[in-house]
N, C-alpha and C positions, 0 to 999 in steps of 0.2 A: 502492496500499498503506500501509497505517495503524502508528500506530506498535505496541507490546503488544507482548508474551511469547505464546510458543505455544505448543501443548498438550502436556503433559505425556506421553511415552511409559512403556509400567512393564510389564516383566516377568512371563509368564504365575505362577499358585503356584507354587507351590511343596511338596512332600513339610516338614511336619516346620508347616508357617504352618501357622496358625487354617484352616481350606478356608469360602471367602466360599459364600453363598448367591444362588446363580446363577439369571435369569429370561431367558426368551426369548422372542423378541415373535411372534406370527402374523404373516400378508402382510394385507396390505402392513407393511410394515417403520415404523418412522419412522427422523427422517431427523435427524444436528446437521448442524452449519452446524460446524466446527471449528479450530483458528489453526493452519496448518503451513507452516514455512515462508517466514511473515509473508503469508500469504494467507487468506485466510476459504472451506472448501471444505466442501465436501458429502458427506456419509461416511451413510452405508446399516448403522442398527446393527443385530448381530447377535444383541448378548446384554447384558446385562447383570448389575454382578460388585458385590452388595452385602457388605464384609468386617468380619468382629464389631469392630476399631477405627474404623468410620466411613469409613473410607476407600468411594468407589465409581468404579466404574471400567465404560468401556462400549469394547467388542469393536466394532468396526467394519471395515466395507469403505468404502474410501476411494481415490479415483485421485488418484498421489500423480509426481512426475517426480521422480529418481533417478537422479544420472551419466548425468542427459541421456538418460532411459527413463521414456517414461510409460507405466505398471502401474497397478494395481488389485493392491490389497495386503493385509491385515484387520490391523488392528494393536488396539495396548488401550491407552486415556489415559484418567490420572485426572483424573475430575467439577473442572472451576473453570468456574464461569461468564463468567470476566475470557476464556477463554480456544473455549468450545464454548454451544450454544445451541440451541436449536431452529428448524427450518425447514421448512421446507416441501416432498412428496415428490420426488425427482430423477426425471421420465418416463424408464420404457426402465432403473434402477437393476436390476441383480440381483436387490435385495431386495424390488425394489416388484411 
């Protein structure tokens, strides 16, 4: 494992906040490699949120191990080129 920061998970949009613009992707969906728990992990993009304040958040489907159990999760991460980058498609991924 290489040293470096992990991607930042963010909570969903909340009423009262400026509403983001949502972008949804057709099949095959794009894939990002995201650094989580010190490892680069492929994640299938479900949507992208462009916020009025300039933040970009990706809603992804990612396979992670939590408390020793491996599962697929839907997570939202703040875009940061230090913690994520485009990746080749993942064969057999739900979004591909």
